[in-house]
DODRENZA-326616 format. One record per residue: residue in one letter; residue number from 0; x, y, z of N, C-alpha, C in turn. Coordinates in steps of 0.05 Angstrom, whole numbers. Each point is the difference from the previous one (the first is absolute). Example, Ala and Ser with C-alpha at 12.3 -4.5 7.8 and 13.67 -1.06 7.14 Angstrom:
DODRENZA-326616
@residuo = a num = 0 n.xx = 264 n.yy = -114 n.zz = 156 ca.xx = -18 ca.yy = 24 ca.zz = 0 c.xx = 18 c.yy = 24 c.zz = 0 .
@residuo = s num = 1 n.xx = -7 n.yy = 21 n.zz = -14 ca.xx = 16 ca.yy = 24 ca.zz = 1 c.xx = -15 c.yy = 22 c.zz = 14 .
***
This chain:
DODRENZA-326616
@residuo = m num = 0 n.xx = 1922 n.yy = 212 n.zz = 1712 ca.xx = 24 ca.yy = -11 ca.zz = -2 c.xx = 9 c.yy = 9 c.zz = 33 .
@residuo = l num = 1 n.xx = 2 n.yy = -22 n.zz = 19 ca.xx = -2 ca.yy = 3 ca.zz = 22 c.xx = 23 c.yy = 21 c.zz = 14 .
@residuo = g num = 2 n.xx = -4 n.yy = 7 n.zz = 15 ca.xx = 23 ca.yy = 10 ca.zz = 19 c.xx = -4 c.yy = 42 c.zz = -18 .
@residuo = q num = 3 n.xx = -13 n.yy = -1 n.zz = -14 ca.xx = 9 ca.yy = 16 ca.zz = -19 c.xx = -7 c.yy = 31 c.zz = 3 .
@residuo = h num = 4 n.xx = -13 n.yy = 9 n.zz = 19 ca.xx = 1 ca.yy = 15 ca.zz = 19 c.xx = 12 c.yy = 7 c.zz = 17 .
@residuo = s num = 5 n.xx = 25 n.yy = -12 n.zz = 12 ca.xx = 18 ca.yy = 3 ca.zz = 23 c.xx = 31 c.yy = 12 c.zz = -22 .
@residuo = d num = 6 n.xx = -3 n.yy = -12 n.zz = -21 ca.xx = 25 ca.yy = 16 ca.zz = -13 c.xx = -6 c.yy = 28 c.zz = 6 .
@residuo = m num = 7 n.xx = -19 n.yy = 17 n.zz = -12 ca.xx = -7 ca.yy = 20 ca.zz = -6 c.xx = 7 c.yy = 11 c.zz = 21 .
@residuo = n num = 8 n.xx = 21 n.yy = 31 n.zz = -3 ca.xx = 35 ca.yy = 1 ca.zz = 12 c.xx = -23 c.yy = 33 c.zz = 8 .
@residuo = m num = 9 n.xx = -1 n.yy = 10 n.zz = 25 ca.xx = -2 ca.yy = 24 ca.zz = 12 c.xx = 15 c.yy = 23 c.zz = 0 .
@residuo = d num = 10 n.xx = -23 n.yy = 17 n.zz = -5 ca.xx = 16 ca.yy = 32 ca.zz = 0 c.xx = 23 c.yy = -2 c.zz = 22 .
@residuo = s num = 11 n.xx = 14 n.yy = 21 n.zz = 0 ca.xx = 21 ca.yy = -1 ca.zz = 25 c.xx = -21 c.yy = 26 c.zz = 35 .
@residuo = r num = 12 n.xx = 6 n.yy = -5 n.zz = 6 ca.xx = -6 ca.yy = 31 ca.zz = 18 c.xx = 10 c.yy = 16 c.zz = -5 .
@residuo = d num = 13 n.xx = 19 n.yy = 8 n.zz = -24 ca.xx = -2 ca.yy = 21 ca.zz = -10 c.xx = -19 c.yy = 24 c.zz = -21 .
@residuo = n num = 14 n.xx = 6 n.yy = -24 n.zz = -13 ca.xx = -33 ca.yy = -7 ca.zz = -33 c.xx = -32 c.yy = 11 c.zz = 28 .
@residuo = f num = 15 n.xx = 12 n.yy = -2 n.zz = 20 ca.xx = -28 ca.yy = 7 ca.zz = 13 c.xx = -7 c.yy = 25 c.zz = 6 .
@residuo = k num = 16 n.xx = 34 n.yy = 3 n.zz = 12 ca.xx = -4 ca.yy = 28 ca.zz = 15 c.xx = -5 c.yy = 21 c.zz = -22 .
@residuo = q num = 17 n.xx = 14 n.yy = -9 n.zz = -22 ca.xx = -2 ca.yy = 22 ca.zz = -26 c.xx = -29 c.yy = -6 c.zz = -2 .
@residuo = t num = 18 n.xx = -1 n.yy = -10 n.zz = -2 ca.xx = -38 ca.yy = 1 ca.zz = -18 c.xx = -20 c.yy = 14 c.zz = 14 .
@residuo = i num = 19 n.xx = 3 n.yy = -7 n.zz = 26 ca.xx = -16 ca.yy = 19 ca.zz = 24 c.xx = 9 c.yy = 31 c.zz = 1 .
@residuo = f num = 20 n.xx = 26 n.yy = 7 n.zz = -2 ca.xx = 21 ca.yy = 27 ca.zz = -1 c.xx = -21 c.yy = 15 c.zz = -24 .
@residuo = t num = 21 n.xx = 4 n.yy = -10 n.zz = -22 ca.xx = -6 ca.yy = 16 ca.zz = -17 c.xx = -26 c.yy = -4 c.zz = 3 .
@residuo = y num = 22 n.xx = -28 n.yy = -18 n.zz = 2 ca.xx = -18 ca.yy = 15 ca.zz = 7 c.xx = 8 c.yy = 24 c.zz = 27 .
@residuo = y num = 23 n.xx = 1 n.yy = -8 n.zz = 18 ca.xx = -19 ca.yy = 34 ca.zz = 19 c.xx = 31 c.yy = 21 c.zz = -11 .
@residuo = k num = 24 n.xx = 24 n.yy = -2 n.zz = -12 ca.xx = 8 ca.yy = 16 ca.zz = -15 c.xx = -9 c.yy = 20 c.zz = -16 .
@residuo = n num = 25 n.xx = -23 n.yy = -14 n.zz = -22 ca.xx = -21 ca.yy = 12 ca.zz = -8 c.xx = -21 c.yy = 5 c.zz = 5 .
@residuo = i num = 26 n.xx = -11 n.yy = -3 n.zz = 17 ca.xx = -12 ca.yy = 19 ca.zz = 25 c.xx = -5 c.yy = 13 c.zz = 20 .
@residuo = s num = 27 n.xx = 33 n.yy = -5 n.zz = 10 ca.xx = 8 ca.yy = 25 ca.zz = 12 c.xx = 4 c.yy = 33 c.zz = -9 .
@residuo = a num = 28 n.xx = 14 n.yy = -21 n.zz = -31 ca.xx = 0 ca.yy = 31 ca.zz = -11 c.xx = 34 c.yy = 17 c.zz = 17 .
@residuo = d num = 29 n.xx = 6 n.yy = -6 n.zz = 16 ca.xx = 32 ca.yy = -3 ca.zz = 3 c.xx = -17 c.yy = 34 c.zz = 37 .
@residuo = l num = 30 n.xx = -18 n.yy = -7 n.zz = 2 ca.xx = -17 ca.yy = 14 ca.zz = 24 c.xx = 28 c.yy = -20 c.zz = 29 .
@residuo = i num = 31 n.xx = -2 n.yy = -15 n.zz = -3 ca.xx = 15 ca.yy = -25 ca.zz = 20 c.xx = 26 c.yy = -1 c.zz = -3 .
@residuo = p num = 32 n.xx = 23 n.yy = 9 n.zz = 7 ca.xx = 18 ca.yy = -9 ca.zz = -2 c.xx = 25 c.yy = -37 c.zz = -11 .
@residuo = l num = 33 n.xx = -1 n.yy = 6 n.zz = -11 ca.xx = -1 ca.yy = -24 ca.zz = -15 c.xx = 29 c.yy = -23 c.zz = 18 .
@residuo = t num = 34 n.xx = 9 n.yy = 8 n.zz = 17 ca.xx = 21 ca.yy = -10 ca.zz = 29 c.xx = -16 c.yy = -18 c.zz = 10 .
@residuo = l num = 35 n.xx = -26 n.yy = 26 n.zz = 14 ca.xx = -21 ca.yy = -11 ca.zz = 11 c.xx = -17 c.yy = -21 c.zz = -16 .
@residuo = l num = 36 n.xx = 2 n.yy = 5 n.zz = -23 ca.xx = -30 ca.yy = -17 ca.zz = -28 c.xx = 16 c.yy = -31 c.zz = 12 .
@residuo = s num = 37 n.xx = 23 n.yy = 3 n.zz = -20 ca.xx = 21 ca.yy = -12 ca.zz = 3 c.xx = 1 c.yy = -34 c.zz = 30 .
@residuo = s num = 38 n.xx = -13 n.yy = 24 n.zz = 29 ca.xx = 4 ca.yy = -22 ca.zz = 18 c.xx = -30 c.yy = -24 c.zz = 1 .
@residuo = l num = 39 n.xx = -14 n.yy = 16 n.zz = -6 ca.xx = -29 ca.yy = -1 ca.zz = 4 c.xx = 7 c.yy = -25 c.zz = -18 .
@residuo = c num = 40 n.xx = 6 n.yy = 4 n.zz = -33 ca.xx = -12 ca.yy = -29 ca.zz = -19 c.xx = 29 c.yy = -15 c.zz = 13 .
@residuo = d num = 41 n.xx = 19 n.yy = -2 n.zz = 12 ca.xx = 13 ca.yy = -1 ca.zz = 21 c.xx = -15 c.yy = -43 c.zz = 5 .
@residuo = k num = 42 n.xx = -19 n.yy = 24 n.zz = 29 ca.xx = -29 ca.yy = -20 ca.zz = 15 c.xx = -12 c.yy = -20 c.zz = -13 .
@residuo = i num = 43 n.xx = -7 n.yy = 19 n.zz = -29 ca.xx = -30 ca.yy = -2 ca.zz = -14 c.xx = 18 c.yy = -33 c.zz = -8 .
@residuo = a num = 44 n.xx = 27 n.yy = 12 n.zz = -16 ca.xx = 16 ca.yy = -35 ca.zz = -9 c.xx = -15 c.yy = -22 c.zz = 16 .
@residuo = d num = 45 n.xx = 24 n.yy = 11 n.zz = 24 ca.xx = 17 ca.yy = -24 ca.zz = 12 c.xx = -37 c.yy = -18 c.zz = 11 .
@residuo = y num = 46 n.xx = -30 n.yy = 15 n.zz = 3 ca.xx = -11 ca.yy = -14 ca.zz = 6 c.xx = -8 c.yy = -12 c.zz = -19 .
@residuo = y num = 47 n.xx = -12 n.yy = 2 n.zz = -19 ca.xx = -7 ca.yy = -9 ca.zz = -24 c.xx = 29 c.yy = -17 c.zz = -1 .
@residuo = y num = 48 n.xx = 18 n.yy = -2 n.zz = -11 ca.xx = 16 ca.yy = -21 ca.zz = -16 c.xx = 1 c.yy = -28 c.zz = 23 .
@residuo = d num = 49 n.xx = 9 n.yy = 9 n.zz = 24 ca.xx = -25 ca.yy = -18 ca.zz = 32 c.xx = -17 c.yy = -8 c.zz = -11 .
@residuo = q num = 50 n.xx = -25 n.yy = 17 n.zz = -3 ca.xx = -18 ca.yy = -17 ca.zz = -14 c.xx = -8 c.yy = -30 c.zz = -24 .
@residuo = y num = 51 n.xx = 14 n.yy = 26 n.zz = -22 ca.xx = 3 ca.yy = -24 ca.zz = -27 c.xx = 11 c.yy = -17 c.zz = 5 .
@residuo = t num = 52 n.xx = 27 n.yy = -7 n.zz = 13 ca.xx = 25 ca.yy = -23 ca.zz = 13 c.xx = -30 c.yy = -11 c.zz = 8 .
@residuo = r num = 53 n.xx = -6 n.yy = 4 n.zz = 8 ca.xx = -21 ca.yy = -30 ca.zz = 27 c.xx = -23 c.yy = -9 c.zz = -21 .
@residuo = f num = 54 n.xx = -10 n.yy = 18 n.zz = -21 ca.xx = -25 ca.yy = -5 ca.zz = -2 c.xx = 2 c.yy = -20 c.zz = -23 .
@residuo = r num = 55 n.xx = 19 n.yy = 2 n.zz = -7 ca.xx = 21 ca.yy = -21 ca.zz = -31 c.xx = 0 c.yy = -13 c.zz = 22 .
@residuo = q num = 56 n.xx = 3 n.yy = -12 n.zz = 21 ca.xx = 8 ca.yy = -26 ca.zz = 4 c.xx = -35 c.yy = -16 c.zz = 11 .
@residuo = q num = 57 n.xx = -4 n.yy = 26 n.zz = 14 ca.xx = -17 ca.yy = -9 ca.zz = -2 c.xx = -36 c.yy = -9 c.zz = -14 .
@residuo = y num = 58 n.xx = -1 n.yy = 15 n.zz = -31 ca.xx = -9 ca.yy = -3 ca.zz = -23 c.xx = 7 c.yy = -6 c.zz = -18 .
@residuo = p num = 59 n.xx = 18 n.yy = -21 n.zz = -3 ca.xx = 23 ca.yy = -24 ca.zz = -12 c.xx = -16 c.yy = 23 c.zz = -40 .
@residuo = k num = 60 n.xx = -38 n.yy = -18 n.zz = -1 ca.xx = -6 ca.yy = 10 ca.zz = -20 c.xx = -3 c.yy = 36 c.zz = -4 .
@residuo = s num = 61 n.xx = 8 n.yy = 16 n.zz = 14 ca.xx = -9 ca.yy = 29 ca.zz = -15 c.xx = 36 c.yy = 18 c.zz = 16 .
@residuo = t num = 62 n.xx = 8 n.yy = -19 n.zz = -23 ca.xx = 34 ca.yy = 6 ca.zz = 3 c.xx = -3 c.yy = 16 c.zz = -15 .
@residuo = k num = 63 n.xx = -2 n.yy = 5 n.zz = -15 ca.xx = -1 ca.yy = 21 ca.zz = -23 c.xx = -16 c.yy = 29 c.zz = 3 .
@residuo = r num = 64 n.xx = -19 n.yy = 0 n.zz = 14 ca.xx = -22 ca.yy = 24 ca.zz = 26 c.xx = 32 c.yy = 17 c.zz = 19 .
@residuo = y num = 65 n.xx = 8 n.yy = -17 n.zz = 20 ca.xx = 27 ca.yy = 14 ca.zz = 0 c.xx = 32 c.yy = -4 c.zz = 0 .
@residuo = s num = 66 n.xx = 0 n.yy = -2 n.zz = -37 ca.xx = 22 ca.yy = -1 ca.zz = -3 c.xx = 20 c.yy = 38 c.zz = -2 .
@residuo = a num = 67 n.xx = -29 n.yy = 22 n.zz = -4 ca.xx = 15 ca.yy = 23 ca.zz = -1 c.xx = -23 c.yy = 19 c.zz = 25 .
@residuo = f num = 68 n.xx = 8 n.yy = 15 n.zz = 11 ca.xx = -23 ca.yy = 14 ca.zz = 4 c.xx = -16 c.yy = 8 c.zz = -17 .
@residuo = q num = 69 n.xx = -17 n.yy = 8 n.zz = 18 ca.xx = -25 ca.yy = 8 ca.zz = -17 c.xx = -17 c.yy = 22 c.zz = 6 .
@residuo = l num = 70 n.xx = -7 n.yy = 17 n.zz = -13 ca.xx = -12 ca.yy = 29 ca.zz = 5 c.xx = -15 c.yy = 1 c.zz = 12 .
@residuo = k num = 71 n.xx = -30 n.yy = -25 n.zz = 13 ca.xx = -16 ca.yy = 5 ca.zz = 7 c.xx = 7 c.yy = -8 c.zz = 19 .
@residuo = d num = 72 n.xx = 19 n.yy = -1 n.zz = 11 ca.xx = 11 ca.yy = -5 ca.zz = 42 c.xx = -6 c.yy = 20 c.zz = 9 .
@residuo = i num = 73 n.xx = 9 n.yy = 23 n.zz = -24 ca.xx = 12 ca.yy = 24 ca.zz = 32 c.xx = -30 c.yy = 16 c.zz = 4 .
@residuo = d num = 74 n.xx = -27 n.yy = -13 n.zz = -21 ca.xx = -29 ca.yy = 8 ca.zz = 19 c.xx = -4 c.yy = -18 c.zz = 20 .
@residuo = h num = 75 n.xx = 10 n.yy = -35 n.zz = 28 ca.xx = 1 ca.yy = 2 ca.zz = 12 c.xx = 6 c.yy = 11 c.zz = 28 .
@residuo = p num = 76 n.xx = -19 n.yy = 0 n.zz = 10 ca.xx = -3 ca.yy = 3 ca.zz = 27 c.xx = 31 c.yy = 8 c.zz = 16 .
@residuo = q num = 77 n.xx = 6 n.yy = -31 n.zz = -1 ca.xx = 20 ca.yy = -5 ca.zz = 6 c.xx = 41 c.yy = 33 c.zz = -11 .
@residuo = t num = 78 n.xx = -3 n.yy = -3 n.zz = -21 ca.xx = 8 ca.yy = 27 ca.zz = -16 c.xx = -6 c.yy = 15 c.zz = 0 .
@residuo = k num = 79 n.xx = -22 n.yy = 19 n.zz = 13 ca.xx = -12 ca.yy = 29 ca.zz = 15 c.xx = 12 c.yy = -9 c.zz = 32 .
@residuo = k num = 80 n.xx = -9 n.yy = -16 n.zz = 3 ca.xx = 11 ca.yy = -9 ca.zz = 35 c.xx = 40 c.yy = 12 c.zz = 1 .
@residuo = i num = 81 n.xx = 8 n.yy = -8 n.zz = -22 ca.xx = 44 ca.yy = 7 ca.zz = 1 c.xx = -8 c.yy = 32 c.zz = 6 .
@residuo = v num = 82 n.xx = -16 n.yy = 7 n.zz = -33 ca.xx = 6 ca.yy = 13 ca.zz = -1 c.xx = -13 c.yy = 22 c.zz = 17 .
@residuo = v num = 83 n.xx = -13 n.yy = 13 n.zz = 17 ca.xx = -11 ca.yy = 4 ca.zz = 21 c.xx = 25 c.yy = -2 c.zz = 32 .
@residuo = g num = 84 n.xx = 5 n.yy = -29 n.zz = 0 ca.xx = 14 ca.yy = -8 ca.zz = 18 c.xx = 29 c.yy = 31 c.zz = -12 .
@residuo = f num = 85 n.xx = 12 n.yy = -7 n.zz = -5 ca.xx = 19 ca.yy = 16 ca.zz = -20 c.xx = 12 c.yy = 17 c.zz = 14 .
@residuo = f num = 86 n.xx = -29 n.yy = 16 n.zz = -14 ca.xx = 5 ca.yy = 30 ca.zz = -1 c.xx = -2 c.yy = 17 c.zz = 32 .
@residuo = k num = 87 n.xx = -27 n.yy = -29 n.zz = 15 ca.xx = -1 ca.yy = 10 ca.zz = 28 c.xx = 32 c.yy = -2 c.zz = 9 .
@residuo = n num = 88 n.xx = 10 n.yy = -17 n.zz = -7 ca.xx = 27 ca.yy = -7 ca.zz = 14 c.xx = 33 c.yy = 15 c.zz = -6 .
@residuo = e num = 89 n.xx = -9 n.yy = 7 n.zz = -17 ca.xx = 10 ca.yy = 24 ca.zz = -19 c.xx = 8 c.yy = 39 c.zz = 6 .
@residuo = l num = 90 n.xx = -37 n.yy = -16 n.zz = 0 ca.xx = -2 ca.yy = 43 ca.zz = -4 c.xx = -27 c.yy = 4 c.zz = 21 .
@residuo = g num = 91 n.xx = 6 n.yy = -23 n.zz = 19 ca.xx = -21 ca.yy = 5 ca.zz = 25 c.xx = -27 c.yy = 25 c.zz = -2 .
@residuo = t num = 92 n.xx = -8 n.yy = 13 n.zz = 10 ca.xx = -35 ca.yy = 15 ca.zz = -7 c.xx = 3 c.yy = 16 c.zz = -27 .
@residuo = k num = 93 n.xx = 27 n.yy = 0 n.zz = -10 ca.xx = -10 ca.yy = 13 ca.zz = -30 c.xx = -2 c.yy = -41 c.zz = -20 .
@residuo = y num = 94 n.xx = 6 n.yy = -3 n.zz = 5 ca.xx = -13 ca.yy = -31 ca.zz = -21 c.xx = -15 c.yy = -3 c.zz = -22 .
@residuo = r num = 95 n.xx = -33 n.yy = 21 n.zz = 5 ca.xx = -15 ca.yy = -5 ca.zz = -17 c.xx = -4 c.yy = 9 c.zz = -17 .
@residuo = d num = 96 n.xx = 19 n.yy = 19 n.zz = -2 ca.xx = 2 ca.yy = 9 ca.zz = -34 c.xx = 6 c.yy = -17 c.zz = -16 .
@residuo = n num = 97 n.xx = 20 n.yy = -20 n.zz = 5 ca.xx = 15 ca.yy = -8 ca.zz = -14 c.xx = -8 c.yy = -19 c.zz = -20 .
@residuo = s num = 98 n.xx = -16 n.yy = -15 n.zz = 36 ca.xx = -19 ca.yy = -32 ca.zz = 1 c.xx = -28 c.yy = 13 c.zz = -13 .
@residuo = k num = 99 n.xx = -10 n.yy = 21 n.zz = 1 ca.xx = -22 ca.yy = 5 ca.zz = -33 c.xx = 15 c.yy = 12 c.zz = -6 .
@residuo = l num = 100 n.xx = 18 n.yy = 0 n.zz = -18 ca.xx = 14 ca.yy = 17 ca.zz = -13 c.xx = -2 c.yy = -27 c.zz = -36 .
@residuo = l num = 101 n.xx = 21 n.yy = -29 n.zz = 14 ca.xx = -2 ca.yy = -28 ca.zz = -10 c.xx = -15 c.yy = -10 c.zz = 9 .
@residuo = l num = 102 n.xx = -15 n.yy = -4 n.zz = 8 ca.xx = -29 ca.yy = -16 ca.zz = 16 c.xx = -24 c.yy = 9 c.zz = -24 .
@residuo = g num = 103 n.xx = 2 n.yy = 30 n.zz = -13 ca.xx = -24 ca.yy = 7 ca.zz = -13 c.xx = -22 c.yy = 5 c.zz = 20 .
@residuo = m num = 104 n.xx = 7 n.yy = 8 n.zz = 26 ca.xx = -29 ca.yy = 13 ca.zz = 24 c.xx = 3 c.yy = 23 c.zz = -8 .
@residuo = t num = 105 n.xx = -26 n.yy = 4 n.zz = 16 ca.xx = -9 ca.yy = 23 ca.zz = 10 c.xx = 13 c.yy = -4 c.zz = 36 .
@residuo = d num = 106 n.xx = -6 n.yy = 30 n.zz = 20 ca.xx = 8 ca.yy = -7 ca.zz = 24 c.xx = -34 c.yy = -22 c.zz = 15 .
@residuo = k num = 107 n.xx = -22 n.yy = 4 n.zz = -10 ca.xx = -15 ca.yy = -21 ca.zz = -1 c.xx = -1 c.yy = -29 c.zz = 11 .
@residuo = e num = 108 n.xx = 16 n.yy = -1 n.zz = -34 ca.xx = 7 ca.yy = -39 ca.zz = -11 c.xx = 19 c.yy = 1 c.zz = 29 .
@residuo = l num = 109 n.xx = 22 n.yy = 12 n.zz = -13 ca.xx = 12 ca.yy = -11 ca.zz = 23 c.xx = 6 c.yy = -7 c.zz = 29 .
@residuo = e num = 110 n.xx = -19 n.yy = 15 n.zz = 14 ca.xx = -17 ca.yy = 10 ca.zz = 29 c.xx = -13 c.yy = -32 c.zz = -5 .
@residuo = d num = 111 n.xx = -17 n.yy = -7 n.zz = -13 ca.xx = -22 ca.yy = -31 ca.zz = -8 c.xx = 18 c.yy = -18 c.zz = -9 .
@residuo = f num = 112 n.xx = 30 n.yy = 3 n.zz = -7 ca.xx = 16 ca.yy = -30 ca.zz = -6 c.xx = 12 c.yy = 3 c.zz = 19 .
@residuo = e num = 113 n.xx = 15 n.yy = 21 n.zz = 16 ca.xx = 1 ca.yy = -18 ca.zz = 31 c.xx = -8 c.yy = -9 c.zz = 34 .
@residuo = q num = 114 n.xx = -23 n.yy = 9 n.zz = -12 ca.xx = -24 ca.yy = 3 ca.zz = 30 c.xx = -18 c.yy = -27 c.zz = -21 .
@residuo = w num = 115 n.xx = 9 n.yy = -16 n.zz = -17 ca.xx = -3 ca.yy = -34 ca.zz = -14 c.xx = 12 c.yy = -15 c.zz = 5 .
@residuo = w num = 116 n.xx = 39 n.yy = 9 n.zz = -9 ca.xx = 18 ca.yy = -15 ca.zz = 13 c.xx = -6 c.yy = 4 c.zz = 21 .
@residuo = y num = 117 n.xx = -3 n.yy = 14 n.zz = 30 ca.xx = 13 ca.yy = 0 ca.zz = 28 c.xx = -27 c.yy = -18 c.zz = 6 .
@residuo = d num = 118 n.xx = -18 n.yy = -1 n.zz = -13 ca.xx = -31 ca.yy = -26 ca.zz = 16 c.xx = 5 c.yy = -26 c.zz = -24 .
@residuo = f num = 119 n.xx = 23 n.yy = 4 n.zz = -22 ca.xx = 10 ca.yy = -25 ca.zz = -17 c.xx = 11 c.yy = -31 c.zz = 18 .
@residuo = e num = 120 n.xx = 19 n.yy = 20 n.zz = 19 ca.xx = 11 ca.yy = -2 ca.zz = 12 c.xx = 7 c.yy = -5 c.zz = 33 .
@residuo = r num = 121 n.xx = -28 n.yy = 7 n.zz = 9 ca.xx = -24 ca.yy = -16 ca.zz = 20 c.xx = -16 c.yy = -19 c.zz = 4 .
@residuo = l num = 122 n.xx = -4 n.yy = -13 n.zz = -38 ca.xx = -24 ca.yy = -19 ca.zz = 11 c.xx = 28 c.yy = -24 c.zz = 0 .
***
């Protein structure tokens, strides 16, 4: 059927956020205040909702892929950048502990990621 992909509805931004929030809440084990975690998840949900909306238009044959947030996107470097940037902005020099917790990184892995992102942005 022609156009069947475009008829598939996309989840709401709130559904995106709920999926992301549930994932990170389980990881954080209540070590990160819920208001802080919720604000972070808003930023991530906004980013991916905008991306999925654009990708649905750009890749009409992939409408199903971009109909609901997929947790595999949590591992994308952009997500990691959002997490680290958010905690840097909110917590200043104390950003590392929360970043490492949510991203499942050691000090060295976080340092390597930040260096990789710094280098990536300068390509």
